[in-house]
C-alpha positions as CSV (number, residue, x, y, z in Angstrom):
1,M,-18.8,7.3,-32.4
2,K,-20.8,4.7,-30.4
3,L,-18.9,3.8,-27.2
4,C,-19.4,1.4,-24.4
5,M,-17.7,2.0,-21.0
6,I,-17.7,-1.2,-18.9
7,G,-17.4,-0.1,-15.3
8,T,-18.5,3.2,-13.8
9,G,-15.7,3.9,-11.3
10,Y,-13.3,6.8,-11.6
11,V,-11.9,5.8,-14.9
12,G,-15.0,4.5,-16.7
13,L,-17.4,7.3,-15.5
14,V,-15.1,10.2,-16.0
15,S,-13.8,9.0,-19.4
16,G,-17.4,8.1,-20.6
17,V,-18.8,11.5,-19.6
18,C,-15.9,13.4,-21.2
19,F,-16.2,11.3,-24.4
20,A,-19.9,12.2,-24.5
21,D,-19.1,15.8,-24.0
22,L,-16.9,15.6,-27.1
23,G,-20.0,14.6,-29.1
24,N,-19.9,10.7,-28.9
25,N,-22.8,8.5,-28.0
26,V,-21.8,6.7,-24.8
27,I,-23.3,3.9,-22.8
28,C,-21.8,3.4,-19.3
29,V,-22.4,-0.1,-18.1
30,D,-22.3,-1.5,-14.6
31,K,-23.7,-4.7,-13.0
32,D,-24.5,-2.7,-9.8
33,L,-28.2,-1.9,-10.4
34,K,-28.3,0.6,-7.5
35,K,-25.4,2.6,-9.0
36,I,-27.0,2.7,-12.4
37,D,-30.2,3.9,-11.0
38,L,-28.4,6.7,-9.0
39,L,-26.4,7.8,-12.1
40,S,-29.6,7.9,-14.2
41,K,-31.0,10.3,-11.6
42,G,-27.8,12.5,-11.8
43,R,-26.5,11.3,-8.4
44,I,-22.7,10.6,-8.5
45,P,-21.2,7.9,-6.3
46,I,-17.8,9.5,-6.2
47,Y,-16.5,13.0,-5.3
48,E,-14.9,14.6,-8.3
49,P,-15.2,18.4,-8.9
50,G,-17.3,19.2,-12.0
51,L,-18.4,15.7,-12.7
52,T,-22.1,16.0,-11.6
53,E,-22.7,19.0,-13.9
54,L,-21.2,17.1,-16.9
55,V,-23.2,14.0,-16.2
56,K,-26.5,15.9,-16.0
57,K,-25.7,18.0,-19.2
58,N,-24.8,15.0,-21.4
59,Y,-27.6,12.8,-20.0
60,K,-30.1,15.5,-20.8
61,N,-28.7,15.8,-24.3
62,K,-29.0,12.0,-24.7
63,R,-25.4,11.5,-25.6
64,L,-24.9,9.7,-22.3
65,K,-26.8,6.6,-21.1
66,F,-26.5,4.2,-18.1
67,S,-27.3,0.6,-18.4
68,S,-26.9,-2.8,-16.7
69,D,-27.5,-4.7,-19.9
70,L,-24.0,-5.6,-21.0
71,K,-24.8,-7.7,-24.0
72,K,-27.1,-5.1,-25.6
73,S,-24.6,-2.3,-24.9
74,I,-21.8,-4.2,-26.5
75,K,-23.8,-5.0,-29.6
76,N,-24.9,-1.4,-30.0
77,S,-21.3,0.0,-29.8
78,D,-18.3,0.3,-32.0
79,I,-15.6,0.7,-29.4
80,I,-15.7,-1.1,-26.0
81,F,-13.7,0.2,-23.1
82,I,-12.8,-2.1,-20.2
83,C,-12.7,0.1,-17.1
84,V,-13.1,-2.4,-14.3
85,G,-10.9,-2.6,-11.1
86,T,-7.6,-4.3,-11.0
87,P,-6.9,-4.4,-7.2
88,T,-4.0,-6.1,-5.5
89,K,-4.7,-9.8,-4.9
90,K,-5.4,-10.6,-1.3
91,G,-2.2,-11.7,0.5
92,G,0.0,-10.9,-2.6
93,S,1.3,-8.1,-4.7
94,S,0.1,-9.0,-8.2
95,A,-2.9,-7.4,-9.8
96,D,-6.2,-9.2,-9.6
97,L,-7.3,-9.4,-13.2
98,S,-10.4,-11.6,-12.7
99,Q,-12.8,-8.7,-13.5
100,V,-11.0,-7.9,-16.7
101,Y,-11.0,-11.5,-17.9
102,N,-14.7,-12.0,-16.9
103,V,-15.6,-8.9,-18.9
104,A,-13.6,-10.3,-21.9
105,K,-15.6,-13.5,-21.7
106,E,-18.8,-11.5,-21.8
107,I,-17.6,-9.4,-24.7
108,S,-16.7,-12.6,-26.7
109,L,-20.3,-13.7,-26.6
110,S,-21.7,-10.5,-28.0
111,I,-19.5,-9.6,-30.9
112,N,-21.9,-9.0,-33.8
113,K,-19.6,-6.9,-36.0
114,F,-16.1,-5.5,-36.0
115,K,-15.3,-4.1,-32.5
116,I,-12.3,-2.4,-31.0
117,I,-11.8,-3.7,-27.4
118,V,-9.8,-1.2,-25.4
119,T,-8.3,-1.7,-22.0
120,K,-8.4,1.5,-19.9
121,S,-8.0,-0.4,-16.7
122,T,-4.4,-0.5,-15.5
123,V,-3.2,-3.9,-16.4
124,P,0.2,-5.7,-16.4
125,V,2.2,-6.4,-19.6
126,T,0.7,-9.2,-21.7
127,T,-2.8,-8.7,-20.4
128,G,-3.9,-7.6,-23.9
129,D,-2.5,-10.9,-25.3
130,E,-4.6,-12.8,-22.8
131,I,-7.8,-10.9,-23.6
132,E,-7.2,-11.7,-27.3
133,K,-6.9,-15.4,-26.5
134,I,-10.2,-15.3,-24.6
135,L,-12.0,-13.5,-27.5
136,L,-10.6,-16.0,-30.0
137,K,-12.0,-19.0,-28.1
138,K,-15.3,-18.3,-29.9
139,K,-14.4,-19.2,-33.5
140,N,-16.9,-16.8,-35.0
141,N,-15.0,-13.9,-33.6
142,K,-11.9,-14.3,-35.8
143,N,-11.1,-11.0,-37.7
144,K,-14.0,-9.3,-35.9
145,F,-12.1,-7.4,-33.3
146,S,-8.9,-5.6,-32.3
147,V,-7.5,-5.4,-28.8
148,V,-6.0,-2.0,-27.9
149,S,-4.3,-0.6,-24.8
150,N,-5.2,3.0,-24.0
151,P,-4.1,3.7,-20.4
152,E,-5.6,6.6,-18.5
153,F,-3.6,9.3,-16.7
154,L,-6.3,10.9,-14.6
155,R,-5.5,12.4,-11.2
156,E,-8.3,12.2,-8.7
157,G,-9.6,15.6,-8.0
158,E,-8.3,16.8,-11.4
159,A,-9.7,14.1,-13.6
160,I,-11.9,16.1,-16.0
161,R,-9.2,18.7,-16.6
162,D,-6.7,15.8,-17.2
163,F,-9.0,14.2,-19.8
164,I,-9.6,17.5,-21.7
165,F,-6.0,18.7,-21.5
166,P,-3.9,15.6,-21.4
167,D,-0.1,15.5,-21.2
168,R,-0.3,12.7,-23.8
169,I,-2.7,10.2,-25.3
170,V,-1.1,6.7,-25.4
171,V,-2.6,4.1,-27.7
172,G,-1.0,0.7,-28.0
173,S,-2.3,-1.4,-31.0
174,N,-0.8,-3.9,-33.3
175,D,-2.8,-3.0,-36.4
176,K,-3.3,0.2,-38.5
177,K,-7.1,0.1,-38.6
178,S,-7.6,0.3,-34.8
179,N,-5.0,3.0,-34.5
180,R,-6.7,5.1,-37.2
181,L,-10.1,4.8,-35.4
182,M,-8.6,5.6,-32.0
183,N,-6.9,8.6,-33.6
184,N,-10.2,9.8,-35.0
185,L,-11.8,9.3,-31.5
186,Y,-9.3,11.6,-29.9
187,A,-9.2,14.1,-32.8
188,P,-10.9,16.9,-30.9
189,L,-8.2,16.7,-28.2
190,I,-5.3,16.2,-30.7
191,S,-6.5,19.3,-32.7
192,K,-6.1,21.4,-29.4
193,G,-2.4,20.2,-29.1
194,A,-2.6,16.9,-27.2
195,Q,0.3,14.6,-28.0
196,Y,-0.9,11.3,-29.5
197,I,1.6,8.5,-29.1
198,H,1.1,5.2,-30.9
199,T,3.1,2.2,-29.6
200,S,2.8,-1.6,-29.4
201,R,0.1,-2.8,-27.1
202,R,2.6,-4.2,-24.6
203,A,4.5,-0.9,-24.5
204,A,1.3,1.0,-23.7
205,E,0.6,-1.3,-20.8
206,L,4.1,-0.8,-19.4
207,I,4.1,3.0,-19.9
208,K,1.2,3.3,-17.4
209,Y,2.9,1.3,-14.7
210,S,6.3,2.9,-15.3
211,S,4.8,6.4,-15.0
212,N,3.0,5.6,-11.7
213,A,6.1,3.9,-10.3
214,F,8.3,6.9,-11.2
215,L,5.9,9.4,-9.6
216,A,5.7,7.3,-6.5
217,T,9.5,7.3,-6.4
218,K,9.6,11.1,-6.6
219,I,7.2,11.4,-3.6
220,T,9.1,8.8,-1.6
221,F,12.5,10.4,-2.5
222,I,11.5,13.9,-1.3
223,N,10.0,12.4,1.9
224,E,13.3,10.7,2.8
225,I,15.2,14.0,2.0
226,A,12.7,15.8,4.3
227,N,13.7,13.4,7.1
228,L,17.3,14.5,6.6
229,C,16.3,18.1,6.4
230,E,14.7,17.9,9.9
231,K,17.9,16.6,11.4
232,T,20.2,19.1,9.7
233,G,18.1,22.3,10.1
234,I,17.3,22.7,6.4
235,N,14.0,23.7,4.8
236,V,12.9,20.9,2.4
237,E,11.0,23.3,0.3
238,D,14.3,25.0,-0.6
239,I,15.5,21.6,-1.8
240,S,12.3,21.0,-3.8
241,I,12.7,24.3,-5.6
242,G,16.4,23.9,-6.2
243,M,15.9,20.4,-7.6
244,G,12.6,21.1,-9.5
245,L,14.0,24.0,-11.5
246,D,16.3,21.4,-13.2
247,K,14.2,20.6,-16.3
248,R,15.5,17.0,-16.2
249,I,13.8,16.5,-12.8
250,G,10.8,18.9,-12.7
251,S,9.0,20.3,-9.7
252,R,5.9,18.2,-9.6
253,F,5.6,15.5,-7.0
254,L,8.5,16.9,-5.0
255,R,6.3,18.0,-2.1
256,A,7.1,16.3,1.3
257,G,4.1,14.9,3.1
258,P,2.5,11.8,4.6
259,G,3.4,9.5,1.6
260,Y,1.5,8.3,-1.4
261,G,-1.9,6.6,-1.3
262,G,-5.1,6.4,-3.3
263,S,-6.3,4.0,-6.0
264,C,-3.2,3.8,-8.2
265,F,0.3,4.2,-6.7
266,P,0.1,1.6,-3.9
267,K,-1.3,-1.2,-6.1
268,D,0.6,-0.3,-9.3
269,T,4.0,-0.2,-7.7
270,K,3.3,-3.7,-6.2
271,A,2.0,-5.0,-9.5
272,I,4.9,-3.9,-11.7
273,T,7.4,-5.5,-9.3
274,S,5.3,-8.7,-9.3
275,T,5.2,-8.7,-13.1
276,A,9.0,-8.2,-13.2
277,D,9.5,-11.1,-10.8
278,K,7.7,-13.3,-13.2
279,F,10.1,-12.4,-15.9
280,K,13.0,-12.8,-13.4
281,I,13.8,-9.1,-13.3
282,N,14.5,-7.5,-9.9
283,L,13.0,-3.9,-9.8
284,S,15.0,-3.2,-6.6
285,V,14.4,0.6,-6.8
286,I,10.6,0.3,-6.9
287,K,10.7,-2.3,-4.1
288,S,12.6,0.1,-1.9
289,V,10.0,2.8,-2.7
290,I,7.2,0.5,-1.6
291,K,9.0,-0.4,1.6
292,S,9.8,3.3,2.4
293,N,6.3,4.4,1.8
294,E,4.8,1.7,3.9
295,S,7.0,2.8,6.9
296,R,6.1,6.5,6.4
297,S,3.1,6.4,8.7
298,N,5.2,4.9,11.5
299,F,7.8,7.6,11.1
300,L,5.0,10.3,11.4
301,L,3.5,8.5,14.4
302,N,6.8,8.6,16.2
303,K,7.0,12.3,15.5
304,V,3.5,12.7,17.0
305,Y,4.6,10.8,20.1
306,K,7.7,13.0,20.4
307,I,5.6,16.2,20.1
308,L,3.3,14.9,22.9
309,N,6.3,13.8,25.0
310,N,5.1,10.2,24.7
311,K,2.0,11.1,26.8
312,V,-0.7,10.1,24.3
313,K,-3.3,8.7,26.7
314,N,-6.4,11.0,27.1
315,K,-4.9,13.6,24.8
316,R,-7.4,15.1,22.4
317,I,-6.1,15.0,18.8
318,T,-7.9,16.5,15.8
319,F,-7.2,15.5,12.2
320,L,-8.1,18.1,9.6
321,G,-8.6,16.0,6.5
322,V,-8.3,12.2,6.4
323,T,-8.4,11.4,2.6
324,F,-5.1,10.5,1.0
325,K,-5.1,13.9,-0.8
326,A,-7.4,16.9,-1.4
327,N,-10.3,17.1,-3.8
328,T,-11.2,13.5,-3.5
329,D,-13.2,11.3,-1.1
330,D,-10.8,8.4,-1.7
331,M,-9.5,6.8,1.5
332,R,-7.5,4.0,0.0
333,D,-4.1,3.7,1.6
334,S,-4.4,7.0,3.3
335,S,-1.9,7.3,6.1
336,S,-4.8,8.4,8.4
337,L,-6.0,4.7,8.2
338,K,-2.9,3.7,10.1
339,M,-2.4,6.7,12.3
340,I,-5.8,7.2,13.8
341,P,-6.3,3.6,15.0
342,A,-2.7,3.6,16.4
343,L,-3.3,6.8,18.4
344,S,-6.7,5.4,19.5
345,K,-5.0,2.2,20.8
346,K,-2.7,4.4,22.9
347,G,-5.7,6.0,24.6
348,A,-6.0,9.3,22.6
349,K,-9.4,10.8,21.9
350,I,-9.7,11.7,18.3
351,N,-11.8,14.2,16.3
352,Y,-11.7,14.5,12.6
353,F,-13.2,16.8,10.0
354,D,-13.1,16.2,6.3
355,P,-15.0,18.2,3.6
356,T,-16.2,14.9,2.1
357,G,-17.9,13.9,5.3
358,L,-18.1,10.9,7.7
359,K,-15.9,7.9,6.9
360,K,-17.1,4.4,7.5
361,E,-13.4,3.3,7.9
362,F,-13.4,4.7,11.4
363,S,-16.8,3.6,12.5
364,K,-15.4,0.7,14.6
365,V,-12.3,2.6,16.0
366,K,-12.7,3.5,19.7
367,N,-12.8,7.1,20.8
368,V,-13.0,8.5,17.2
369,S,-15.6,11.2,16.4
370,Y,-16.5,12.9,13.1
371,I,-17.2,16.6,13.6
372,D,-18.9,18.5,10.7
373,N,-17.1,21.8,11.0
374,I,-13.5,23.0,11.6
375,R,-14.2,25.2,14.7
376,E,-15.9,22.5,16.7
377,S,-13.5,19.8,15.6
378,V,-10.4,21.7,17.1
379,K,-12.2,22.8,20.3
380,G,-10.4,21.6,23.4
381,S,-7.7,19.9,21.4
382,D,-4.1,19.3,22.6
383,L,-2.9,18.6,19.0
384,V,-4.2,19.5,15.6
385,I,-2.8,17.5,12.7
386,I,-3.2,19.0,9.2
387,H,-3.3,15.7,7.3
388,T,-4.8,16.7,3.9
389,E,-4.2,20.0,2.0
390,W,-7.8,21.0,1.4
391,N,-8.3,24.6,0.4
392,D,-10.7,24.8,3.4
393,F,-7.6,24.7,5.7
394,K,-5.2,27.0,3.9
395,S,-6.6,30.3,5.3
396,I,-7.6,29.2,8.8
397,N,-6.9,31.9,11.4
398,F,-6.2,29.7,14.4
399,K,-6.0,32.7,16.8
400,N,-9.7,33.3,16.1
401,L,-10.6,29.6,16.6
402,V,-9.1,29.3,20.1
403,K,-10.2,30.7,23.4
404,G,-8.0,29.8,26.4
405,K,-5.5,26.9,26.0
406,K,-3.7,26.9,22.6
407,F,-3.1,23.5,20.9
408,I,0.0,22.3,19.1
409,I,-0.2,22.3,15.3
410,Y,1.5,19.5,13.3
411,D,1.3,20.6,9.6
412,M,1.9,17.4,7.5
413,R,1.4,19.4,4.3
414,N,3.5,22.5,5.0
415,I,0.6,24.8,4.1
416,Y,1.4,27.4,6.7
417,S,4.2,29.8,7.4
418,P,6.0,28.7,10.6
419,I,6.9,32.3,11.4
420,K,3.2,33.5,11.2
421,I,1.8,30.5,13.2
422,K,4.5,30.9,15.9
423,K,3.8,34.6,16.1
424,Q,0.2,33.8,17.0
425,G,1.5,31.9,20.0
426,F,1.1,28.3,18.8
427,K,3.7,25.5,19.0
428,Y,4.1,24.5,15.3
429,Y,5.7,21.5,13.6
430,S,5.9,20.7,9.9
431,I,7.6,18.2,7.5
432,G,11.2,18.7,6.7
433,R,11.5,22.3,8.0
């Protein structure tokens, strides 16, 4: 099939490349000329394991193209995927859909034959209805399109695997023709056992938001239980295992840590509550989740102050990992964005190392230095914080890293054995243990 992916962020680029790898002809479109030029040269603007190799392979095989010519790309394609950003509106909680609607207007001017218009962007309920209205403003478009919701469920750092081996494929359409064509598009994955679920368009839109809100709730729940565990001398990992073995609950997303972040959960939990408010429905559980997660960084900061006996000034603190999770360079809503400036403000001297390199977010924060290797980053530290669970950190032999004074370790991901670390002579703290 001939596909057009509008937007080359995580969703558009990964989905487009994977569709090409399944044998489709794909054009990835973006108005950012520099980005298109880099992609055409095989240079990827995001960190995603395995993506560079797939881009080069399918570009070489001419199944994958990059373009900034939106009109031509739409006219030459059968299925158009809208994959642009839907960030939280400034000063509010609702999703900013301006990019989605602007793209819909552009599409309406270039429909030359029957097209399926698919929203892959995460959008609130009724967005598909609004897109349909925009497309119908041009009278010649009547009966020439179908608007479909096909939400993505790609985890950053695992996106390619999640596309190829999905838990489910959700397609929301209100007509049989578009459903048949979408089913054909996903046939290679369905034949391998992927569950294909056909729903109404509005239901598909809400499935995405509900899924993310529920996963965010699981993360927040276990973090609050971890707080209780610390006060009662219980290992939160025992609780996670004991709960997770119940098939009704499941073990995934029951790992205590700094809280959720990234491109999806923070904005999507806010957007679903905002949508519900418009329909005069109070999603009180999700609102509580948002509030709890936003206060998580302060809770962890207070623990840091306690570890340092409230003597933060001139202390040397090292953060190992600053992204919101491992296997991604995404800094959005990472707890490090709150913690590092707060510690700096109290006079701490901070080093950080992250496998994805220097972060512009800390360029204007006083006394913060990026060090490009683990050994040098922890040298002379009073406290080392394991903030992100990168594989690079899981086998560190701290005893071999330190000569002289031993630092305190605060393991926010529970990746080490407290007994082993303490045997090496280090003071060790973790989450909920």
